[in-house]
Each structure stands twice: as structure tokens, then as C-alpha cells.
C-alpha positions in Angstrom: 111.8 -49.5 16.9 110.6 -48.3 20.4 110.2 -44.8 20.7 109.0 -42.5 23.7 108.3 -39.6 21.3 105.9 -41.6 19.0 103.5 -44.2 20.2 102.4 -45.9 17.0 100.2 -48.4 18.7 98.3 -45.6 20.7 97.9 -43.5 17.5 96.5 -46.5 15.6 94.2 -47.3 18.5 93.1 -43.8 18.8 92.3 -43.4 15.0 90.2 -46.7 15.3 88.4 -45.5 18.3 87.7 -42.1 16.7 86.3 -43.8 13.6 84.1 -46.2 15.9 82.9 -43.3 17.8 81.8 -41.5 14.6 79.9 -44.5 13.2 78.3 -44.8 16.7 77.2 -41.1 16.7 75.7 -41.6 13.2 73.9 -44.7 14.3 72.6 -43.1 17.3 71.3 -40.2 15.2 69.6 -42.6 12.9 67.9 -44.2 15.7 66.9 -41.0 17.5 65.4 -39.4 14.3 64.4 -42.6 12.5 66.2 -41.3 9.2 69.3 -42.6 7.5 69.3 -39.4 5.4 69.1 -36.4 7.8 70.9 -33.8 5.6 72.6 -33.4 2.3 75.9 -34.6 3.7 74.5 -38.0 4.2 73.4 -38.4 0.6 72.8 -35.3 -1.4 70.8 -37.1 -4.3 68.3 -38.9 -1.8 68.1 -35.6 0.4 67.3 -33.5 -2.7 64.6 -35.8 -4.0 63.1 -36.3 -0.5 63.0 -32.6 0.3 61.2 -31.8 -3.1 58.7 -34.6 -2.7 57.9 -33.5 0.9 57.3 -30.0 -0.5 54.9 -31.6 -3.0 53.1 -33.6 -0.3 52.7 -30.2 1.6 51.1 -28.6 -1.4 48.9 -31.6 -2.1 47.8 -31.4 1.5 46.6 -27.7 0.8 44.9 -28.9 -2.4 43.1 -31.6 -0.2 41.9 -28.8 2.1 40.7 -26.8 -0.8 38.8 -29.7 -2.1 37.2 -30.1 1.4 36.2 -26.4 1.3 34.8 -26.8 -2.2 33.0 -29.9 -1.3 31.3 -28.3 1.6 30.3 -25.2 -0.6 28.8 -27.5 -3.1 27.1 -29.6 -0.4 25.5 -26.4 1.0 24.3 -25.2 -2.3 22.9 -28.6 -3.2 21.0 -28.8 0.1 19.5 -25.4 -0.2 18.6 -26.0 -3.9 17.0 -29.2 -3.1 14.9 -27.5 -0.4 14.1 -24.7 -2.8 12.8 -27.3 -5.4 10.4 -28.6 -2.7 9.0 -25.1 -2.0 8.7 -24.4 -5.7 6.9 -27.5 -6.2 4.4 -26.4 -3.4 3.9 -23.1 -5.3 3.1 -24.9 -8.5 0.5 -27.2 -6.5 -1.0 -23.9 -5.1 -1.3 -22.5 -8.8 -2.8 -25.8 -10.2 -5.4 -25.7 -7.3 -6.1 -22.0 -8.1 -7.0 -23.0 -11.7 -10.1 -24.7 -10.3 -13.2 -22.3 -10.7 -14.7 -21.0 -7.6 -11.4 -21.2 -5.6 -10.5 -18.1 -3.6 -7.3 -17.0 -5.3 -6.6 -14.3 -2.8 -6.3 -16.8 0.0 -4.1 -19.1 -2.2 -1.9 -16.0 -3.0 -1.4 -15.6 0.6 0.1 -19.0 0.9 2.1 -18.6 -2.2 3.6 -15.3 -0.8 4.8 -17.1 2.4 6.5 -19.7 0.0 8.1 -17.0 -2.0 9.6 -15.4 1.0 10.9 -18.8 2.1 12.5 -19.4 -1.3 14.5 -16.0 -0.9 15.3 -16.9 2.6 16.8 -20.3 1.6 18.8 -18.8 -1.3 20.3 -16.0 1.0 21.1 -18.8 3.6 23.0 -21.0 1.2 26.3 -19.3 2.2 29.5 -21.1 3.1 32.9 -19.1 3.8 31.6 -16.1 2.0 30.4 -18.2 -1.0 26.9 -18.3 -2.2 26.0 -19.8 -5.5 22.3 -19.4 -5.2 21.8 -15.6 -4.4 24.5 -13.6 -6.2 25.0 -10.0 -7.5 26.5 -10.2 -10.9 27.4 -6.5 -10.7 29.9 -7.0 -8.0 33.5 -6.3 -9.2 34.6 -9.5 -7.6 31.9 -11.8 -8.9 32.9 -14.5 -11.4 30.2 -16.7 -12.8 32.7 -19.6 -13.4 33.2 -21.2 -10.0 36.6 -23.0 -9.6 37.9 -25.5 -7.0 41.6 -26.3 -6.9 41.7 -30.0 -7.7 45.6 -30.9 -8.1 49.1 -29.5 -7.9 51.8 -30.7 -10.3 55.4 -29.7 -10.9 56.3 -30.3 -14.5 59.1 -29.4 -16.8 57.3 -26.1 -17.6 56.9 -25.1 -13.9 54.1 -25.6 -11.3 50.7 -26.4 -12.8 47.6 -25.8 -10.8 44.5 -27.7 -12.0 40.9 -26.8 -11.2 37.4 -28.2 -11.4 35.1 -25.6 -13.1 31.4 -25.1 -12.6 29.0 -22.7 -14.3 27.6 -20.7 -11.6 24.8 -19.2 -14.0 23.1 -22.6 -14.1 22.6 -22.7 -10.3 21.8 -19.0 -9.3 18.2 -18.6 -8.2 18.5 -14.8 -7.6 20.6 -12.1 -9.3 20.4 -8.8 -7.5 21.9 -6.9 -10.4 19.6 -8.0 -13.3 17.2 -10.5 -12.2 18.6 -13.3 -14.3 18.3 -16.1 -11.8 15.9 -19.0 -12.2 13.5 -17.7 -9.7 13.6 -13.9 -10.3 13.8 -14.0 -14.1 11.0 -11.7 -15.4 8.2 -12.9 -17.7 5.1 -11.1 -19.0 1.6 -12.4 -19.2 0.1 -12.8 -22.6 -3.2 -11.2 -21.9 -2.7 -9.0 -18.9 0.8 -7.8 -20.0 1.7 -8.2 -16.2 5.5 -8.7 -15.5 6.1 -11.5 -13.1 8.6 -14.0 -11.8 8.4 -17.2 -9.8 9.4 -15.4 -6.8 7.0 -12.3 -7.4 3.9 -13.7 -9.2 0.6 -12.7 -7.9 -2.7 -14.3 -8.7 -5.0 -12.5 -6.2 -6.3 -10.1 -9.0 -6.9 -12.9 -11.6 -10.6 -13.7 -12.2 -12.1 -16.8 -13.9 -12.2 -15.2 -17.3 -10.7 -17.2 -20.1 -7.8 -14.5 -20.6 -6.9 -14.7 -16.8 -7.0 -18.5 -16.8 -4.6 -18.4 -19.8 -2.3 -16.1 -17.8 -2.6 -18.5 -14.8 -1.6 -21.5 -17.0 1.2 -19.5 -18.3 2.5 -18.9 -14.8 2.0 -22.5 -13.9 4.2 -23.3 -17.1 6.8 -20.9 -16.1 7.0 -22.4 -12.6 7.2 -25.9 -14.0 10.1 -24.8 -16.4 11.9 -23.3 -13.3 11.3 -26.5 -11.6 13.2 -28.4 -14.3 15.9 -25.9 -14.4 16.4 -26.3 -10.7 16.4 -30.0 -11.0 19.0 -30.0 -13.7 21.2 -27.6 -11.7 20.8 -29.9 -8.6 21.9 -32.9 -10.8 24.9 -31.0 -11.9 25.8 -30.0 -8.3 25.5 -33.7 -7.4 27.9 -34.7 -10.2 30.3 -32.1 -9.1 30.1 -33.3 -5.6 30.9 -36.8 -6.8 33.8 -35.7 -8.8 35.3 -33.6 -5.8 35.0 -36.7 -3.6 36.7 -38.8 -6.2 39.5 -36.3 -6.5 40.0 -36.0 -2.8 40.3 -39.8 -2.6 42.9 -39.7 -5.3 44.8 -36.9 -3.7 44.8 -38.8 -0.5 46.2 -41.9 -2.1 48.7 -39.9 -4.0 50.0 -38.3 -0.8 50.4 -41.8 0.9 52.3 -43.1 -2.2 54.6 -40.1 -2.1 55.2 -40.6 1.7 56.0 -44.2 1.1 58.4 -43.4 -1.6 60.2 -40.8 0.5 60.4 -43.2 3.4 62.0 -45.9 1.3 64.8 -43.2 0.3 65.5 -41.6 3.8 64.0 -43.7 6.5 66.3 -45.8 8.6 66.0 -49.6 9.2 65.5 -49.7 12.8 66.2 -53.4 13.2 69.4 -52.9 11.3 70.5 -49.9 13.2 69.8 -51.5 16.6 72.0 -54.3 15.7 74.8 -52.0 14.5 74.4 -49.9 17.7 75.3 -53.0 19.8 78.2 -54.0 17.7 79.6 -50.5 17.7 79.2 -50.2 21.3 81.3 -53.3 21.8 83.8 -52.0 19.4 84.0 -48.7 21.3 84.7 -50.6 24.6 87.4 -52.8 23.0 88.8 -49.7 21.3 89.1 -47.8 24.7 90.8 -50.8 26.2 93.2 -51.2 23.3 94.0 -47.5 23.6 94.7 -47.9 27.4 97.0 -50.8 26.6 98.8 -49.0 23.9 99.4 -46.0 26.3 100.8 -48.3 29.0 103.2 -50.0 26.7 105.6 -47.1 26.8 105.9 -47.6 30.6 107.7 -50.9 30.0 110.7 -49.0 28.7 111.5 -47.9 32.3 112.2 -51.4 33.2 115.1 -51.5 30.8 116.9 -48.7 32.8 116.6 -50.4 36.0 
């Protein structure tokens, strides 16, 4: 039936053209964004998974930054501690030299004092971003002997879990302003002279060559040697901690790359496929436009029947 009120051919052509235009718009959006899942309306399941994993990746990026900050703090502490070990070894050498009879212990003490001042300066300078593991004040309300570095982020069935790497700060502190319990400011007492001293405050200028004073001097040498061993062990622990942090940083980076690849496989568009679709849809759109034009002109042929 031919009707001038209802042009079925034009309606069909228009519906087909609208469908082609919608597909063309979707393809162009995928090409411009590089994503085949731009919103929940494209694929609710994939969009939800991708959004969650992107959030995890963002958190892991923050963890990676925290590991970098922790690594720098450990590196500064290790570098300063290693320097302090060298200075303490020099103090020990001076004390051993002072054990030799006839040596001017006053002059040796002048050198030792300079080295002791340098030890304090090194410990106070081992500061990174407000963190100092070598020179502390345990009486400070914000002080925590256990040093923690955020190492991972995980969303489990019980909620978000933050894992940390811990380190006992008591093993690395050289000076403690509150109670002098650090490696270098811990107080000892000489056996014979009953004189209080620490590695950072010992003074041999008043010691004579008497047997009792020599015994006290040897005690001081033993104390410095024990402190050297404690500092060496602490440096080894810091080195091991640095290695662990570096390993965790590498793992976090690999994990972030894996998550990115996984998200990409869910939501990224295949650009080769989309470019092929684009060309096909452009042709379909042109043909649809022509078909709609032909359908609209068909009703004009009715006029010839009335001539």
C-alpha cells in the first residue's frame, strides 16, 4: 500500500541510519579515549573491576613513595653510622696509643675531644624529613622506638590491610637526650677511679701511668671496642633493612605493572579493530543517508499518478 501519511521506507531507513550513527559515535569515543569501557553503562562488571583495581594501583603508588622515603631515611642513617664507626675507631686508636708509657695523654685527649665533638655532629646531622634514628629524645611524647615503613597495601575480605617493615630504633641510636642510653652516650664507671664516662665524654688527661690508671684506661678501650661492635652490628642491620626495602620497592613496581596490564585487558580498546569498524560505519552512514534520501523522494512519484 502506498501512503502519503506513512512513509515506511523512510522510517526504516531513518532507524537504520540512527543505529549506524550510534555505533559510529561509540567507535569514535573508543578511538578518542582508547577505552572500550568508559563507564558503567558500557560494561558494569568490567568497569567496576577496573575502577577498584585503579584505586588499588593508586594506593600502591603511595606505598612506593613511602618505601622511597623509608629507603632514604635508612640510607642517611647508614651513611652517618658508617662515618661514626670510622671516627670511633680513631678514638680507639688514640686510646691504645695513650697506653704506651711516656705518651702525653693531655695532647691525645685534645685530639679525642675533637673526635667526640665530630661524633655528636654526625649523629645530629643524620636527619631526613624530620626523622633521626641516631640522635633521639626518648622522653619526647611522639617518640617511638619501633621504626615502621609502609611496605604494602591489600584489600581483603576483612577490609583494608596495611603491612609495614619494622626496625628496632634502640639498636641504632647513638645518643639519647633523655636518659643517655645510646651506644655512645651510655655511662660507665671506671673500676679504680670510680669516674663516670661514656665513649662521647671519656677523658684520659688526668690519668697517670700507675697500674690503677692503666687498668681504667684499658677498661675505656674495651668500652670503645664494645661500642664499635654494637655500631657495626647496627650498620649491618640497617644494610639488611635497606636491601629489604629495595626488594619490596621492586615487587610493588612489578605488581603495579601487572595490575595495569590486567585493567588494560578489560577496558582498553583494540585500536586496529576500532579503526576498521570506523571505516565500515562511515560507509554505512553514507549509504544510510542516501537510502533515506531515496525513501523520502519515493512519495513524490505519487504526484505523477494524478497528472
